[in-house]
C-alpha positions in Angstrom: -1.1 -8.0 -33.0 -3.0 -5.8 -35.4 -6.2 -7.2 -34.0 -5.7 -5.3 -30.7 -5.8 -1.7 -29.4 -2.8 0.2 -28.0 -4.4 0.3 -24.5 -2.0 -0.3 -21.7 -1.8 -3.4 -19.5 -4.2 -3.6 -16.6 -3.4 -5.5 -13.4 -5.9 -6.3 -10.6 -4.2 -7.5 -7.5 -5.6 -9.4 -4.5 -2.8 -8.1 -2.3 0.9 -7.6 -2.4 1.4 -4.1 -3.7 5.0 -2.8 -3.6 6.3 -6.2 -2.3 8.9 -8.4 -4.0 6.3 -11.0 -4.7 5.0 -8.6 -7.4 8.3 -7.8 -9.0 7.5 -10.0 -12.1 4.1 -8.3 -12.5 5.4 -4.8 -12.1 8.3 -5.4 -14.6 5.8 -6.8 -17.0 3.6 -3.7 -16.8 6.5 -1.4 -17.2 7.9 -3.3 -20.2 4.5 -3.3 -22.0 4.6 -2.0 -25.6 8.3 -2.4 -25.8 9.2 -0.1 -22.8 12.1 -0.5 -20.4 12.0 -0.4 -16.6 14.9 1.9 -16.3 13.3 4.5 -18.5 9.9 4.3 -16.8 8.0 6.9 -14.8 5.6 5.6 -12.1 2.8 7.6 -10.4 1.7 6.3 -7.0 -1.9 7.0 -5.9 -2.5 6.3 -2.2 -6.1 7.5 -2.6 -7.7 4.4 -1.0 -5.9 5.3 2.3 -6.8 8.9 2.1 -9.0 8.7 5.2 -6.2 7.2 7.3 -3.9 9.4 9.4 -0.6 8.1 8.0 -1.9 5.9 5.2 -0.8 8.0 2.2 2.7 8.5 3.6 3.1 4.8 4.3 2.0 3.6 0.9 4.0 6.3 -0.9 7.1 5.4 1.0 6.7 1.7 0.4 5.9 2.2 -3.3 8.8 4.6 -3.9 11.3 2.2 -2.3 9.9 -0.7 -4.3 10.1 0.8 -7.7 13.5 2.3 -7.1 14.8 -1.2 -6.2 13.4 -2.3 -9.6 15.4 0.4 -11.2 12.6 2.8 -12.3 13.9 6.1 -13.6 11.3 8.3 -11.8 8.8 7.6 -9.1 6.1 10.3 -8.4 4.4 9.9 -5.1 1.2 11.9 -5.5 -1.1 13.3 -2.7 -4.3 12.5 -4.5 -6.2 11.5 -1.5 -9.7 12.9 -2.0 -11.9 14.6 -4.7 -10.4 18.0 -4.1 -6.8 16.8 -4.6 -7.9 14.8 -7.6 -8.7 18.1 -9.2 -5.6 19.9 -8.0 -3.5 20.9 -11.1 -0.2 20.4 -9.3 -1.2 16.8 -8.3 -2.8 16.0 -11.6 0.4 17.1 -13.4 2.3 14.3 -11.6 0.4 11.8 -13.7 1.7 13.2 -17.0 3.9 11.0 -19.1 3.7 8.1 -16.7 4.2 4.5 -17.9 2.3 3.1 -14.9 -0.2 4.5 -12.5 -0.7 2.4 -9.3 -3.6 2.5 -6.9 -2.7 0.9 -3.5 -5.2 -0.5 -1.0 -7.6 0.8 1.6 -11.2 1.9 1.2 -12.7 1.2 -2.3 -15.6 3.5 -1.9 -13.3 6.4 -1.0 -11.4 5.7 -4.3 -14.6 5.8 -6.3 -15.9 9.0 -4.6 -12.5 10.7 -5.0 -11.9 9.8 -8.6 -15.4 10.0 -10.1 -15.8 13.1 -12.4 -12.3 14.3 -11.5 -9.6 15.6 -13.7 -7.2 13.0 -12.4 -9.5 10.1 -13.4 -10.1 11.7 -16.9 -6.3 11.9 -17.4 -5.7 8.4 -16.1 -8.4 6.9 -18.3 -7.3 8.7 -21.4 -3.7 7.8 -20.8 -4.6 4.1 -20.2 -6.5 4.1 -23.5 -3.4 5.5 -25.1 -1.0 2.8 -23.8 -0.2 3.6 -20.2 -0.4 0.7 -17.8 -2.6 0.7 -14.7 -2.5 -1.3 -11.5 -4.9 -1.5 -8.6 -4.4 -3.6 -5.5 -7.2 -4.7 -3.2 -9.4 -1.5 -2.9 -7.7 -0.1 -6.0 -8.7 -3.2 -8.0 -12.3 -3.1 -6.7 -12.7 0.5 -7.7 -11.9 0.1 -11.4 -14.5 -2.7 -11.9 -18.2 -2.2 -12.7 -19.5 -2.5 -9.2 -18.3 -3.0 -5.6 -19.9 -4.9 -2.8 -19.8 -3.7 0.8 -17.9 -6.6 2.3 -18.1 -5.4 5.9 -21.9 -5.2 5.7 -22.0 -8.8 4.4 -19.8 -10.0 7.3 -22.2 -8.2 9.7 -25.1 -10.3 8.3 -26.7 -7.7 5.9 -27.9 -8.5 2.4 -25.6 -7.8 -0.5 -25.5 -4.1 -1.5 -23.9 -3.2 -4.8 -22.4 0.2 -5.6 -21.5 1.4 -9.1 -17.7 1.7 -9.4 -15.5 3.5 -11.9 -16.2 1.0 -14.7 -12.9 0.8 -16.5 -13.7 -2.9 -16.7 -17.5 -2.6 -16.4 -18.3 -6.3 -16.6 -16.0 -7.3 -13.7 -16.5 -7.3 -9.9 -13.3 -7.9 -7.9 -13.1 -9.7 -4.6 -9.5 -9.3 -3.3 -7.9 -11.4 -0.6 -10.1 -14.1 -1.8 -8.2 -17.0 -0.3 -9.1 -15.5 3.1 -12.6 -14.5 2.1 -13.6 -18.0 1.1 -13.0 -19.2 4.6 -15.7 -17.1 6.2 -18.0 -16.7 3.2 -19.4 -20.3 3.1 -21.4 -21.9 0.2 -24.8 -20.4 1.1 -23.6 -16.8 1.3 -21.6 -17.3 -1.9 -24.7 -18.4 -3.7 -26.7 -15.3 -2.4 -24.0 -13.0 -3.5 -23.8 -14.5 -7.0 -27.6 -14.4 -7.4 -27.7 -10.8 -6.4 -24.9 -9.6 -8.7 -25.8 -7.0 -11.4 -26.7 -8.6 -14.7 -23.9 -9.3 -17.0 -21.2 -9.1 -14.4 -18.5 -11.8 -13.7 -17.4 -12.0 -10.1 -13.6 -12.4 -9.8 -12.0 -13.7 -6.6 -8.2 -12.8 -6.6 -6.1 -14.5 -3.9 -3.5 -12.7 -1.9 -0.1 -12.2 -3.6 -1.8 -12.8 -7.0 -2.7 -10.6 -9.9 -5.0 -10.9 -12.9 -3.4 -9.0 -15.7 -5.2 -8.0 -18.9 -2.7 -8.5 -21.7 -4.8 -7.7 -24.8 -8.0 -5.8 -25.4 -9.7 -6.5 -28.8 -10.8 -3.5 -30.8 -14.2 -4.9 -31.6 -15.1 -5.2 -27.9 -15.1 -9.0 -27.8 -13.5 -11.1 -25.1 -10.1 -9.9 -23.8 -7.2 -12.1 -22.7 -6.0 -12.1 -19.1 -3.1 -13.9 -17.4 -2.9 -15.1 -13.7 0.4 -14.0 -12.2 1.9 -14.4 -8.7 1.6 -17.2 -6.2 -1.9 -18.4 -6.0 -5.2 -18.5 -8.0 -8.1 -16.6 -9.4 -11.7 -17.8 -9.2 -14.4 -16.8 -11.6 -18.1 -16.8 -10.7 -20.7 -16.3 -13.5 -24.4 -16.7 -13.3 -25.7 -20.3 -13.9 -22.2 -21.7 -14.0 -19.9 -23.5 -11.6 -16.9 -21.5 -10.3 -13.8 -21.8 -12.4 -10.4 -21.8 -10.7 -7.2 -20.7 -12.5 -3.7 -21.1 -11.1 -0.8 -18.8 -11.7 0.4 -19.0 -15.3 -3.1 -19.7 -16.7 -4.6 -17.5 -19.4 -8.3 -16.5 -19.3 -10.7 -15.1 -21.8 -12.9 -12.7 -19.9 
């Protein structure tokens, strides 16, 4: 264990936030570094749904109920829904001493624009490097990678357009709901997307009700260890290589 940093666990979810299917994943994140679920503090960030009329209330309610059922000591439902609130001292204070910060789904670009150069993101990133666990589902998972892809534009027939994301895992691009996505994507479009990807990035397709969890991050910056958890699979696409599919329970160096 002395080979690794004290950074927290990182979970990228294809879908399933705050549902029982993710109980195992959430308990694993909360128990990281010898913690206990019943002594944990969880901060909920509904940022991705900040442009939806009732989105933040919905996700905060669902998340609060979920983590209380798991026995979490304290659940803090933030109202960090845009760049202004991501710099609000009262909202940022809710992140302090959290064992887990959780981004739910919605619009990945809104998460990126809200968090970039914000006090909330500075606190989250520093706390993660110091041992706090971090989870992002769907849009939340996309936002913490190196880049995002405008999926709706692709479905409308436009060419792939990449946008720089928050870069917590700068070499990864996340495609959530991938079991559904593969049905409409097709082999030709898949090849075009892979060919257009930013250099050095690995494209990661995460199925619904499935999580890719980084368990260890080496100090020397070499390959980290990840685990597939949940019900389905994770597919990796790298340049000049065939796709690799990993079922739940598999460990991946990435």
